N, C-alpha and C positions, 0 to 999 in steps of 0.2 A: 101192483098191477095197474092201479089207476094213474099213478105218476107216469109209468111207462107209456100207457095209452095217450095220456096228455102230451108227452113229449113227442110222440110220433105225429100227433095231430098238429101241433105247433111247428114241427119242422117242415111240414108241407103247407103251412099257412100263408096266405097273402091277405093284404088288406087294401082295398081300393081307396086311394087317397082323394082328397077334395079337389085337387088340381091335377092337370096332366103331368105325366112323368116326363122329365127333361130328357133330351137327347143324350146329354152327358151321362145321366144315371143309366140310360138304356145301354150306351156303349160299355159302361163299367160292369153292369150286372146282367145284361140280357133281358131284363124285365121291362116289358112294354105295357101300355095302357090295356091292351087285349089280355095280357097275362093275368092282370088283377081285376078285371071287369066283373062286378058282382060278388067279389069275395070279401069276406070279413073274418077276422080272427076270432075264434070261439072263446068267448069270455070265460065260460065255465072251465074249459080246458086250460086257459091261461092261469086261472086261480088255482086249479088243481096242481099244475106244474110248479108253481112258486110257493104254494102254501107251507111246505115243510122246509123250505130253504133256510139255512142258517145265515147265509150272506149272499149278496148279488154282486158278481164281478162283471164289470163293463170295461170296454176299451176307452170310452170317454164318458165317464159317469157324470160329469158336469152337464152334458147334454142328455144322456140316456136316462138319467133318473127323472128328470122332469118330464121327458116324453112319456116314460112308462107310467109315471103317476097320473099323468093326464088321462090315460085310457084305462088303468087298472089300478084302483086305490090300494090293493093288497100291497104294492110296492112301497107305500108310504111307511109301513110299519117294519121294513126289513133293514138290516145293516148292509151298507154297500162299500165296495172297494173299486179303485180305478186302477186297471193294469197299465194304463199309459203314464199316469202321473205319480202314483204312490211307489214306484220303483225308479231310482235314477239309473236308467238303462246304460247311459253312457259311462257311468262310473264303473260299471260292470263290463266294459269293453265293447258295447255294441254301438253302431254307427248312429243310432237314433231310436226312438220309441215307437215309430211306425211299425205295423205288423210285418211288412216286407222286409225291413231291416232285421227285425228280431229273428224271423224264421231263417234268413240267410246266415245269421250268427250262430244258430243252433244245428245248421246243416240241412235245413228243409226248404222247400219252395212250394208255392201253390199258385195257381192261376185263376182261382174263383174269387168272386167278390159277393157271394151270397152269404146271408147271415149264419146258417148253419155250418157252412165251410169255414168261415172265419172263426167260429167258436171252436171247431176241431183244431184249427191251427193254433189258436190260443192255448189250448189244452197241451200241446206240444211244447210250446214255449215255457209255460208255467211249470211243467214238469222237468225242465232243464236245470241241472245242477250248476249253480253259478260258480265261476272259477275260484273266487276269493274264499268261499265257505264250503263248497260241495253240496250245500243244501238247495233243494229246488227253489226256483224263483217264487212259487206259490207260498212257501213258508215266510219269505221276506215280505211278500205283498200282504199276507194276513197279519204278521206282526205290525207293519206300518199302519194298516187299516184300524187295528185295535188301539193304537196310540191316539190319545186325545190331543187335539190341536187347538190353538186360540186364533180366532179371526180378529185382527186389529184394524180399526176403522179411524184413521186421522182425519175426522170430519172438518170442513172448512179449511183444508190446506191451501196455501197460496197457489194460484195457478202456475206461477213460474217454477215450481218445484216438481212438476209432473214428470220431467225426464229423470230426475233423481229417484223418485218413487218407481218409475217403470224399471229402472236398472236394478233395483232392489227386489223386483218380482212383484211389485204391487199391480192390481188390476182395477179397472174402473167399473163402478156401478152407477148407472145413469138414473136410478131411483124408480124406473118405470115398473119394477116387479115388487114395489113395497119395501125393498131394502133402502137404506140410506143412499143418498146421492154423494158418492164419496169414493176415494181410493181404499182399497183393503188388501190385506195380505194374511195368508194362513201360516202360522208358525208353531213349532214346538213349544210346550209350556216353558222349557228351560231357557229359551232365548227372548221371551217376551219382554222382561224387564231391560235387557240390552237394546232391545228395538225401541221401546218407549224412550229410553235415554237419548238414542239417536234422533228420534222425532223432535224431542224437546230442544235439542241442541242445534239440529241442522235444518229442520223443516218448518216447524211451527213458530220457533223463536219466541215461545211464551209459555207460561205455566198452564198446561192443559192436561186433561185426563181422556185419552181416546176411549171411544167404545169398544168394548171387548166381548167376544162371543166364544164360548167354549163348544168345540164341536166333537162329536163322537161318530162312529161309523153309522149311527142311526140318524144323525142329522146332517152330516157332511154331504154335500151336492143336492140337498133337498131344496125344493122351491120355498120351504117355510122358514128358511134362515137366510 
C-alpha cells in the first residue's frame, strides 16, 4: 500500500526548476512556469517508490541516472537498464529507437509528452514480442543489462584518428566530470582483445595498454565511473 500511495503521489508531482521553462518544452508538454510554481517532488515518496525496485529502466539512462542520483541518492545503489541503447531496435525491424517510432512499430500511438504517459507507452513497447524470438522486448533488455561490459579508454590517442574512433562507436569525454580526457567505447568482454589489437595496429601505433573498466548494471551510466 505504501508503494502504491507513493506511485500516485509521484505521478502527480511537479518540481519547480531553477530556470524558466523554455517555450519549446511548453509546446511539447503543455507545462508552464505557472504549472510548476511552488511545487517540489516529495523526497519521502520518491524513496518509498524506488526502495524495493530490482532494476530501474529509463529511456536515456546515460542522462537520467545522473539526474536522478543528483536529487535522490537511493538511485546510486540500483541496477539500471537503458531501453534506448541496450536493445538494437533497428535490428528487430523498427525505424529507430525513439519512442514514437517504436510505438508505431507495435501498432500504437500517443500524443502525450508527460513522464507518466511516456512510461505507460514504454510498458506497451517492452511487452511487445520481438518477431525474431517471440519473447517480449523486456526479456532482451534485462538479458543485455545483466551482461558485463568493458569500457576501453585509448588515452592519448593522436588527434587525427578521431574520425576513425567515432566510426567505431567511440565517444569523447572532456574530463570535466572526473573521468579521463579521452575517447572511450563500451564493449562486450568477448571482443575486448580484438579491439585492443585494432587500437595497437591502427590507432596508437605503439605498444600500449589502454585503461579498462568493467561495468555492471550497478555501475553502468553512473556518474561514479
